[in-house]
C-alpha positions as CSV (number, residue, x, y, z in Angstrom):
1,X,186.5,247.0,45.8
2,X,183.9,248.1,49.1
3,X,186.5,248.9,52.4
4,X,184.7,248.6,55.4
5,X,186.2,250.0,58.4
6,X,183.9,249.1,61.5
7,X,184.8,245.1,61.1
8,X,187.1,243.8,64.0
9,X,189.0,242.0,62.0
10,X,191.0,239.1,64.4
11,X,192.7,236.3,64.4
12,X,193.0,232.9,66.4
13,X,196.0,231.0,68.1
14,X,195.2,227.4,69.7
15,X,191.9,229.0,70.0
16,X,192.2,232.4,71.6
17,X,191.0,235.2,69.6
18,X,193.7,237.8,69.5
19,X,192.2,241.4,67.0
20,X,194.1,242.6,64.9
21,X,195.2,246.9,64.6
22,X,194.5,248.6,62.0
23,X,196.0,248.5,59.1
24,X,197.3,251.4,56.8
25,X,196.3,251.4,52.8
26,X,199.1,250.0,51.1
27,X,200.3,246.3,49.7
28,X,201.4,244.2,52.3
29,X,203.8,241.5,50.5
30,X,203.5,239.1,53.5
31,X,205.4,235.5,53.8
32,X,203.7,232.4,54.9
33,X,205.3,229.1,56.3
34,X,206.7,227.2,54.1
35,X,205.7,223.4,55.8
36,X,205.4,223.8,59.3
37,X,202.0,226.3,59.6
38,X,203.8,227.4,63.2
39,X,206.3,229.3,61.0
40,X,204.6,233.2,60.9
41,X,204.9,235.7,62.1
42,X,202.0,237.9,64.4
43,X,202.3,240.6,62.2
44,X,201.4,238.5,59.1
45,X,198.4,237.2,61.1
46,X,197.9,240.7,62.2
47,X,197.8,242.0,58.6
48,X,196.2,239.2,56.9
49,X,192.9,238.8,59.2
50,X,192.8,243.1,58.9
51,X,193.3,243.6,54.9
52,X,190.5,243.9,52.6
53,X,191.8,241.5,50.6
54,X,194.2,238.2,50.2
55,X,195.6,238.2,46.9
56,X,196.8,234.4,47.0
57,X,198.8,232.5,44.0
58,X,196.1,229.5,44.8
59,X,193.4,230.2,47.0
60,X,192.8,226.3,48.2
61,X,196.7,226.1,48.8
62,X,196.4,229.5,50.7
63,X,193.1,228.2,52.7
64,X,194.9,225.6,55.2
65,X,196.3,228.2,56.4
66,X,193.9,230.9,56.9
67,X,191.1,228.7,58.0
68,X,193.5,227.4,61.0
69,X,193.9,230.9,62.4
70,X,190.4,231.5,61.6
71,X,191.3,234.8,59.2
72,X,188.0,235.2,57.3
73,X,189.4,238.2,54.9
74,X,188.3,238.0,51.6
75,X,190.2,235.4,49.0
76,X,191.2,236.3,45.7
77,X,193.6,235.1,43.3
78,X,196.5,236.0,42.2
79,X,198.9,234.3,39.7
80,X,200.6,233.9,36.8
81,X,198.4,233.6,34.4
82,X,196.3,236.7,35.2
83,X,198.4,238.3,37.6
84,X,199.0,241.1,34.8
85,X,195.2,241.0,33.5
86,X,194.6,242.0,37.3
87,X,197.6,245.0,38.2
88,X,195.1,248.0,37.2
89,X,191.8,246.8,39.3
90,X,194.4,246.3,42.2
91,X,195.8,249.0,41.5
92,X,193.3,251.2,41.2
93,X,191.4,249.4,45.1
94,X,195.0,250.8,46.7
95,X,194.6,254.0,44.7
96,X,191.2,254.3,46.9
97,X,193.2,253.4,50.3
98,X,192.5,249.9,49.8
99,X,194.7,247.1,52.1
100,X,195.9,244.3,50.8
101,X,197.8,241.9,51.4
102,X,199.2,239.3,49.1
103,X,200.4,235.5,49.7
104,X,201.9,232.9,48.0
105,X,201.6,229.5,47.9
106,X,204.7,228.4,50.7
107,X,207.6,231.3,51.8
108,X,208.1,234.8,50.5
109,X,206.6,235.9,47.8
110,X,208.6,237.8,43.8
111,X,210.9,234.1,45.1
112,X,210.7,232.0,42.3
113,X,207.0,233.3,42.6
114,X,203.6,235.6,41.3
115,X,204.0,239.2,42.3
116,X,206.7,241.0,41.0
117,X,204.7,242.9,38.2
118,X,202.1,244.5,40.4
119,X,205.0,245.9,43.0
120,X,206.6,247.4,40.0
121,X,203.6,248.6,39.0
122,X,202.4,249.3,42.6
123,X,206.3,250.8,42.9
124,X,205.5,253.4,39.6
125,X,202.5,254.5,40.7
126,X,203.6,255.6,43.8
127,X,201.6,253.8,46.6
128,X,203.1,252.0,49.3
129,X,204.4,249.2,49.2
130,X,205.3,247.0,52.8
131,X,207.8,243.9,53.5
132,X,205.8,241.4,55.8
133,X,208.9,239.7,56.4
134,X,209.8,235.8,57.6
135,X,209.7,231.9,56.3
136,X,212.2,231.6,53.2
137,X,213.1,228.4,51.6
138,X,216.1,230.2,50.2
139,X,217.1,231.1,53.4
140,X,216.5,229.0,55.6
141,X,218.1,225.8,53.5
142,X,221.5,228.4,53.3
143,X,221.0,228.6,57.3
144,X,221.3,224.3,57.6
145,X,224.0,223.8,53.9
146,X,227.3,224.2,56.2
147,X,228.4,226.5,52.8
148,X,229.5,230.6,52.8
149,X,226.9,232.9,53.2
150,X,228.6,235.5,53.4
151,X,228.4,235.8,49.3
152,X,224.9,234.2,47.5
153,X,223.1,234.3,44.2
154,X,220.0,232.8,44.5
155,X,219.7,231.6,40.7
156,X,215.2,230.2,41.6
157,X,214.8,227.3,39.1
158,X,217.1,226.0,36.3
159,X,214.9,226.2,32.8
160,X,213.9,222.0,32.3
161,X,214.9,221.6,28.5
162,X,218.5,219.9,29.1
163,X,220.8,222.0,26.7
164,X,219.1,225.3,27.8
165,X,219.8,223.9,31.3
166,X,223.5,223.1,30.4
167,X,223.7,226.9,29.0
168,X,221.8,228.3,32.1
169,X,225.0,226.2,34.2
170,X,228.3,227.0,32.0
171,X,227.4,230.8,32.7
172,X,227.7,230.2,36.5
173,X,230.4,227.8,36.6
174,X,232.9,230.2,37.8
175,X,231.0,232.8,40.0
176,X,232.9,232.5,43.7
177,X,229.9,233.2,45.8
178,X,226.8,230.2,47.2
179,X,225.1,229.3,44.5
180,X,221.1,228.5,45.6
181,X,218.7,226.9,43.4
182,X,215.0,226.0,43.3
183,X,214.6,222.5,41.5
184,X,210.9,219.6,41.2
185,X,211.1,216.0,42.6
186,X,210.7,214.7,39.2
187,X,213.8,216.4,37.9
188,X,215.6,217.1,40.5
189,X,218.1,214.2,39.8
190,X,219.3,215.1,36.4
191,X,219.8,218.5,37.8
192,X,222.1,217.4,40.1
193,X,224.0,215.2,37.5
194,X,223.7,218.4,35.1
195,X,225.4,220.6,37.9
196,X,228.0,218.1,38.2
197,X,229.1,217.7,34.7
198,X,229.3,221.6,34.4
199,X,231.0,222.2,37.8
200,X,232.3,219.1,38.2
201,X,231.7,216.2,40.4
202,X,234.0,218.0,43.3
203,X,232.3,220.9,43.3
204,X,230.8,220.4,47.4
205,X,227.0,221.2,47.6
206,X,223.6,219.8,49.7
207,X,220.1,219.3,48.9
208,X,217.3,220.5,51.3
209,X,214.1,218.3,51.7
210,X,210.7,218.7,53.3
211,X,212.5,222.0,55.2
212,X,210.1,222.8,58.7
213,X,208.6,220.0,58.1
214,X,208.3,216.3,60.2
215,X,210.9,214.6,58.1
216,X,212.9,217.4,57.1
217,X,216.0,216.3,55.6
218,X,219.0,217.3,54.4
219,X,221.8,215.6,52.3
220,X,225.2,216.6,52.0
221,X,228.7,216.2,49.9
222,X,229.8,215.8,46.0
223,X,227.4,216.7,43.0
224,X,228.9,213.4,41.5
225,X,227.8,212.1,45.2
226,X,224.8,213.6,45.2
227,X,223.5,212.9,41.2
228,X,224.0,209.5,41.7
229,X,222.1,209.1,45.3
230,X,219.4,211.4,43.1
231,X,219.2,209.2,40.0
232,X,216.8,207.2,41.2
233,X,215.3,208.7,44.7
234,X,212.0,209.5,44.9
235,X,211.4,212.4,46.2
236,X,208.0,214.9,47.5
237,X,207.9,218.0,47.8
238,X,210.5,221.5,46.2
239,X,214.4,220.6,47.0
240,X,217.0,223.1,47.5
241,X,219.7,222.7,45.9
242,X,222.9,224.1,47.1
243,X,226.2,224.3,45.8
244,X,229.3,226.0,46.7
245,X,230.9,228.4,44.3
246,X,233.7,228.1,42.3
247,X,236.9,229.3,44.8
248,X,236.0,227.0,47.8
249,X,237.2,223.7,46.7
250,X,240.5,223.3,48.3
251,X,243.0,223.7,46.1
252,X,244.9,221.5,44.2
253,X,248.6,220.6,45.5
254,X,250.7,221.3,42.8
255,X,251.6,217.1,43.2
256,X,247.7,216.4,42.2
257,X,247.7,218.0,39.0
258,X,251.1,217.5,38.1
259,X,250.6,213.9,38.3
260,X,247.6,214.7,36.5
261,X,248.8,216.1,33.9
262,X,252.0,213.6,33.3
263,X,248.6,211.1,32.6
264,X,246.6,213.0,30.2
265,X,250.1,213.5,28.0
266,X,250.3,209.6,27.7
267,X,246.9,209.4,26.7
268,X,246.6,213.3,24.5
269,X,248.0,215.2,22.9
270,X,250.1,218.0,24.3
271,X,247.6,220.6,23.4
272,X,244.3,219.3,24.2
273,X,245.7,217.7,27.7
274,X,247.0,220.9,28.2
275,X,243.4,222.8,27.9
276,X,242.0,220.1,29.8
277,X,243.7,220.0,33.0
278,X,243.8,224.2,33.1
279,X,239.9,223.8,32.9
280,X,239.4,220.9,35.6
281,X,242.1,222.7,38.3
282,X,240.8,226.0,37.5
283,X,245.1,226.5,36.2
284,X,246.8,229.5,33.8
285,X,247.5,227.8,30.8
286,X,251.1,229.2,30.7
287,X,251.7,227.7,34.0
288,X,250.5,224.2,33.0
289,X,251.5,224.4,29.2
290,X,255.3,224.7,30.3
291,X,255.1,222.9,32.8
292,X,253.5,220.0,29.8
293,X,256.7,220.9,27.8
294,X,258.9,220.1,30.7
295,X,257.5,216.6,31.6
296,X,257.5,215.6,27.6
297,X,261.6,217.2,27.7
298,X,261.9,215.0,31.4
299,X,261.4,211.6,28.0
300,X,264.7,209.4,26.9
């Protein structure tokens, strides 16, 4: 890479040109808008303009943003299919003092996007890596979902195959923190149905669509209701699904679970009924078993 320290980098906002200040050598992980092009920081514009090269997940997608702000920095593709092959060359450039920006198609790189192998390799080499924070679909959805934000886990995309997806969700069934998923529009309905099956149809959740765009919307309700709503619905763009943790549902009253237990005992053997109610209401098995024995004893 040829580094030209004499160029005068700049960017444009509403037709007005602004100079980009000099940039220290290093790798810059730059967040870009997830929909609305105005959701970009001044620092991000300065970094993208002053960099020697911008590595993009898809140069055609990134052109819309960079051209909008008049940024003429050279662009090169860096995606899941070529990232590992390009790492050595990028590290060599960084070692020579290059200023390299890394962006994804939208949002913050590395979050279900390329970049992790490169950042890890740069860190292992002791090369400088800087964060230029900004938009993130994960945080945007979490902020407006109305579900707890004090502790959450970002799961990203679930496996597309039914069995693997069910296994992944089963492992999360008892997690107490809010869970955040990304999902493609064509798999949204099946994913919600699988979550309702794994977590229970009454678990609270929210689906965020078209975040920051003109038709942004949030659908909130139980997983069962959302699965039914999106069973046949067609959506555009990737969705963010936010699901309440296992401990966020209101605990059932004793009368509720005992009524359910009595009904289950009419239809199932004692052991099967006890196991079903224990799992459904998140109770201790001994508590349910003792209640089942008491109900059996009450019968004439």
